[in-house]
C-alpha positions as CSV (number, residue, x, y, z in Angstrom):
1,M,18.9,18.1,-5.3
2,A,18.2,16.4,-8.6
3,K,16.3,18.1,-11.3
4,G,14.0,15.2,-11.7
5,S,12.0,14.1,-14.7
6,T,9.1,16.3,-15.6
7,L,8.1,13.8,-18.2
8,L,7.8,11.2,-15.4
9,K,5.7,13.5,-13.2
10,V,3.3,14.4,-16.0
11,V,2.9,10.9,-17.3
12,S,2.4,9.6,-13.7
13,I,-0.5,12.1,-13.3
14,I,-2.0,10.9,-16.6
15,M,-1.6,7.3,-15.4
16,I,-3.5,8.1,-12.2
17,I,-6.4,9.7,-14.0
18,A,-6.5,7.1,-16.7
19,G,-6.3,4.3,-14.0
20,I,-9.2,5.8,-12.1
21,I,-11.3,6.0,-15.2
22,A,-10.4,2.4,-16.2
23,A,-11.2,1.2,-12.6
24,I,-14.7,2.7,-12.9
25,V,-15.2,1.1,-16.3
26,T,-13.9,-2.2,-14.9
27,I,-16.3,-2.1,-12.0
28,V,-19.2,-1.5,-14.4
29,A,-18.0,-4.5,-16.5
30,I,-17.9,-6.6,-13.3
31,A,-21.5,-5.6,-12.6
32,V,-22.6,-6.3,-16.2
33,M,-20.9,-9.7,-16.1
34,G,-22.7,-10.5,-12.8
35,V,-26.0,-9.8,-14.6
36,A,-24.9,-11.8,-17.7
37,Q,-23.9,-14.7,-15.4
38,G,-27.4,-14.6,-13.8
39,I,-29.1,-14.6,-17.2
40,V,-27.0,-17.5,-18.4
41,N,-27.6,-19.5,-15.2
42,E,-31.4,-18.8,-15.3
43,S,-31.8,-19.8,-18.9
44,Q,-29.6,-22.9,-18.4
45,M,-27.6,-22.0,-21.5
46,Q,-24.3,-23.8,-22.0
47,V,-22.1,-20.7,-22.1
48,N,-18.7,-20.5,-20.4
49,L,-18.1,-17.0,-19.1
50,G,-14.9,-18.0,-17.3
51,I,-12.5,-16.4,-19.8
52,Y,-14.5,-13.2,-19.6
53,W,-14.2,-13.2,-15.8
54,V,-10.4,-13.9,-16.0
55,S,-10.1,-11.0,-18.4
56,I,-12.1,-8.6,-16.3
57,I,-10.3,-9.6,-13.0
58,F,-6.9,-9.3,-14.7
59,S,-7.9,-5.9,-16.0
60,F,-8.9,-4.8,-12.5
61,V,-5.6,-5.9,-11.1
62,S,-3.8,-4.1,-13.9
63,V,-5.7,-0.9,-13.3
64,I,-4.8,-1.0,-9.6
65,F,-1.1,-1.6,-10.5
66,E,-1.3,1.4,-13.0
67,I,-2.7,3.7,-10.3
68,V,0.0,2.6,-7.8
69,A,2.7,3.1,-10.5
70,G,1.3,6.6,-11.1
71,F,1.4,7.5,-7.5
72,M,4.9,6.1,-7.2
73,G,6.0,8.3,-10.1
74,V,4.4,11.4,-8.6
75,L,6.0,10.8,-5.2
76,N,9.4,10.0,-6.6
77,W,9.9,12.0,-9.8
78,Q,12.8,13.9,-8.2
79,K,14.5,10.9,-6.6
80,P,17.1,9.2,-8.9
81,E,17.6,6.4,-6.3
82,K,14.0,5.3,-7.0
83,A,14.4,5.3,-10.8
84,Q,15.1,1.6,-11.1
85,T,12.0,0.7,-9.2
86,L,9.9,3.1,-11.3
87,M,11.4,1.6,-14.5
88,I,10.2,-1.9,-13.2
89,F,6.7,-0.4,-12.6
90,G,6.6,1.0,-16.1
91,I,7.7,-2.3,-17.7
92,I,5.2,-4.3,-15.6
93,T,2.4,-1.9,-16.6
94,A,3.3,-2.4,-20.2
95,V,3.3,-6.2,-19.8
96,C,-0.1,-6.0,-18.1
97,T,-1.4,-4.0,-21.1
98,V,-0.2,-6.7,-23.6
99,V,-1.6,-9.5,-21.5
100,S,-4.9,-7.7,-21.1
101,A,-5.2,-7.2,-24.8
102,I,-4.5,-10.9,-25.4
103,L,-7.1,-12.0,-22.8
104,G,-9.6,-9.6,-24.4
105,A,-9.0,-11.2,-27.8
106,V,-9.3,-14.7,-26.4
107,A,-12.5,-13.7,-24.6
108,G,-13.9,-12.6,-28.0
109,S,-13.6,-8.9,-28.0
110,G,-11.1,-8.9,-30.9
111,F,-7.5,-7.9,-31.1
112,N,-6.9,-4.3,-32.1
113,V,-3.3,-3.5,-32.8
114,F,-3.9,0.2,-32.8
115,S,-5.5,0.1,-29.4
116,L,-2.6,-2.0,-28.1
117,L,0.0,0.4,-29.4
118,L,-1.9,3.3,-27.9
119,G,-2.1,1.5,-24.6
120,L,1.6,1.1,-24.6
121,V,2.4,4.8,-25.1
122,I,1.8,5.9,-21.5
123,P,3.8,3.0,-19.9
124,G,6.5,3.6,-22.5
125,L,6.8,7.3,-21.7
126,Y,6.7,6.5,-17.9
127,T,9.6,4.0,-18.3
128,F,11.5,6.5,-20.4
129,G,10.9,9.2,-17.8
130,A,12.2,6.8,-15.1
131,F,15.2,6.2,-17.4
132,Q,15.8,10.0,-17.6
133,L,15.7,10.2,-13.8
134,K,18.1,7.3,-13.5
135,S,20.6,9.0,-15.8
136,Q,20.7,11.9,-13.2
137,A,22.1,9.6,-10.6
C-alpha cells in the first residue's frame, strides 16, 4: 500500500473548511445583492449590478469546486492512481481563484495582489501534494 501524501490530506481538510466558510460568505453576499437589487429597482437608479452577480455566482461555483476537490483529496490521499485527477482539481481551483480575483476587480472591489497570492497557496500546496502522491506510483 502506498504511503500517500500527508500534505495532500491536510491541505484537503483545510480546503473543505475554507470552502464551507466561503460558501456561507457567498450565500450572505447573494442575499445582500438581492436586497441591493431591490433598492436599485425601487429607486429607478441606472446601476448595472450584472458584473457583481457574475462575480458572486462564479465565486459560488468556485467554492463548490473547492469543497469537492477537498473531499476528493481526503478520499484519495493514499491512491497514487488518482493523483493525476487530483492535480487537475488543484490547477482548476487555482485558476478559479485567479478568475474570481479578476472578476472582483472588474466589479469594483479592487485588485489585491497579496490576497491573490494568499488565495493561491492552498491550491498550490494541494497540487504539490498530488504531485508527491503521483511520484509514488
